[in-house]
C-alpha positions in Angstrom: -4.9 -8.2 -72.1 -2.9 -6.6 -75.1 0.4 -9.0 -76.0 3.8 -7.9 -76.3 5.9 -8.7 -79.2 8.8 -11.5 -78.5 11.5 -12.5 -80.9 13.2 -15.9 -81.2 15.4 -15.4 -78.0 16.2 -12.7 -75.7 16.9 -12.4 -72.0 14.8 -12.9 -68.6 15.4 -12.5 -65.0 14.1 -15.2 -62.6 13.7 -13.1 -59.5 12.6 -16.1 -57.0 15.6 -18.1 -58.1 18.3 -14.9 -57.7 18.8 -15.2 -61.4 19.3 -12.4 -64.0 19.9 -11.9 -67.6 19.6 -15.6 -68.7 19.1 -16.4 -72.2 15.8 -17.6 -73.4 14.8 -19.4 -76.2 11.2 -18.8 -77.5 9.9 -22.1 -78.5 7.0 -22.4 -80.2 7.5 -26.1 -81.2 7.1 -27.0 -77.1 4.1 -26.9 -74.9 6.2 -26.8 -72.1 9.2 -24.3 -70.8 12.4 -25.6 -69.1 15.4 -24.9 -67.5 18.7 -26.5 -67.7 19.5 -28.3 -64.7 22.0 -31.5 -63.8 22.3 -33.3 -60.7 18.7 -33.5 -60.1 17.5 -35.7 -56.5 15.1 -35.9 -54.5 16.0 -36.7 -51.0 13.8 -36.7 -48.0 10.9 -35.0 -50.3 13.6 -32.1 -51.4 13.9 -32.1 -54.8 18.0 -30.8 -55.5 19.4 -29.3 -58.5 22.5 -27.6 -60.2 21.4 -24.5 -62.6 24.1 -24.4 -65.7 24.9 -21.6 -68.2 28.0 -21.2 -68.9 27.9 -17.9 -70.0 27.3 -16.7 -66.2 29.9 -17.7 -64.1 28.2 -16.1 -61.3 25.0 -18.7 -61.6 26.6 -21.7 -63.5 26.9 -24.6 -61.2 24.0 -22.8 -59.0 22.2 -25.5 -56.5 18.3 -25.2 -56.0 16.1 -27.1 -53.6 12.4 -27.1 -54.3 9.9 -27.8 -51.1 6.8 -28.0 -54.0 7.4 -29.9 -57.8 5.7 -32.3 -59.3 6.9 -34.9 -62.0 5.7 -34.7 -65.3 6.2 -36.8 -68.5 7.6 -34.5 -71.0 7.4 -35.5 -75.3 10.4 -34.6 -76.8 11.3 -33.8 -80.7 11.8 -36.6 -81.4 8.9 -38.9 -79.7 10.2 -39.8 -76.4 8.4 -39.5 -73.1 10.5 -38.7 -70.6 10.0 -38.0 -66.7 10.9 -34.8 -65.5 10.5 -32.7 -62.2 8.8 -29.3 -63.0 8.8 -26.6 -60.4 6.5 -23.7 -60.3 8.2 -20.1 -60.4 7.9 -16.3 -61.9 10.1 -14.8 -64.7 10.4 -11.3 -65.3 10.3 -10.1 -68.6 9.4 -7.2 -70.6 9.2 -5.4 -67.2 6.4 -7.8 -66.1 6.2 -10.7 -63.5 4.0 -14.0 -64.7 4.4 -17.2 -62.7 6.1 -20.1 -64.9 6.3 -23.4 -64.7 9.9 -25.1 -65.3 10.4 -28.5 -65.8 14.1 -29.4 -65.1 15.9 -31.2 -67.8 19.3 -31.5 -68.9 19.7 -29.5 -71.9 23.5 -29.8 -72.6 23.7 -29.9 -76.1 21.2 -26.8 -76.4 22.1 -23.2 -76.6 20.4 -21.9 -74.2 19.7 -22.3 -70.3 16.0 -21.8 -70.9 13.1 -22.9 -72.8 9.9 -20.8 -73.3 7.3 -23.1 -74.7 4.0 -22.4 -75.8 1.9 -22.8 -72.2 3.9 -19.8 -71.0 3.4 -18.1 -74.4 -0.2 -17.8 -75.2 -2.1 -14.8 -74.1 0.7 -13.1 -73.3 3.1 -12.5 -77.1 3.0 -12.9 -80.3 6.4 -14.3 -81.3 8.2 -12.3 -84.8 11.1 -14.7 -85.8 12.8 -11.6 -87.2 13.3 -10.2 -83.4 15.5 -11.1 -80.7 16.4 -9.3 -77.6 13.2 -7.2 -77.4 12.5 -7.2 -73.6 16.3 -7.5 -72.8 17.2 -3.6 -75.0 14.0 -2.4 -73.7 15.3 -3.3 -69.9 18.9 -2.0 -71.2 17.5 1.7 -72.1 15.0 2.1 -69.4 18.6 1.2 -67.4 20.6 3.9 -69.3 17.6 6.5 -69.3 17.4 6.4 -64.9 18.6 8.6 -62.9 21.0 7.7 -60.0 20.2 7.6 -56.6 
C-alpha cells in the first residue's frame, strides 16, 4: 500500500460518530490515538461520554454511548500510567475510511481534540512536519470542483 504524506496536524471526519472536520494532531511520539471527552462513565455495560471541541459548537458537548469498548493502560509522556476506556470507530482522511482505536481521555489542556498515534499512522502515512491540513485542503478543493446537483 502506498503511504500518504500527512502533516503535523490536519482535519478528519469520524463517520460513525457523525463528526466532520475535527482537528487532529499527528503525534509520532504517542503509540495510541485518543479523543478528548469528559464525563466518561460506564453504566449497565454501556460506556457514556461527552465529546469536547470548542472549535465546533455543533459538536462540543455531544454525548456518545458505546456498547463495545475495552479498558487499556496508557503511559503518558510524563511516565504516568493511566487506565482509559478505548473504543473502535472509523476515521475518514484523504478521502479514505480507516478503522481506528481511540482511547477516551480528558485533554482539556491540549489544543487538539484528537491525537493520532503511531499505531494508526504506521504503514499508512509518512509525516512531514512542515506540512499542515494536507487532507483537509484536498477535501476542500474537491468540494469546490464538484458540480452541484
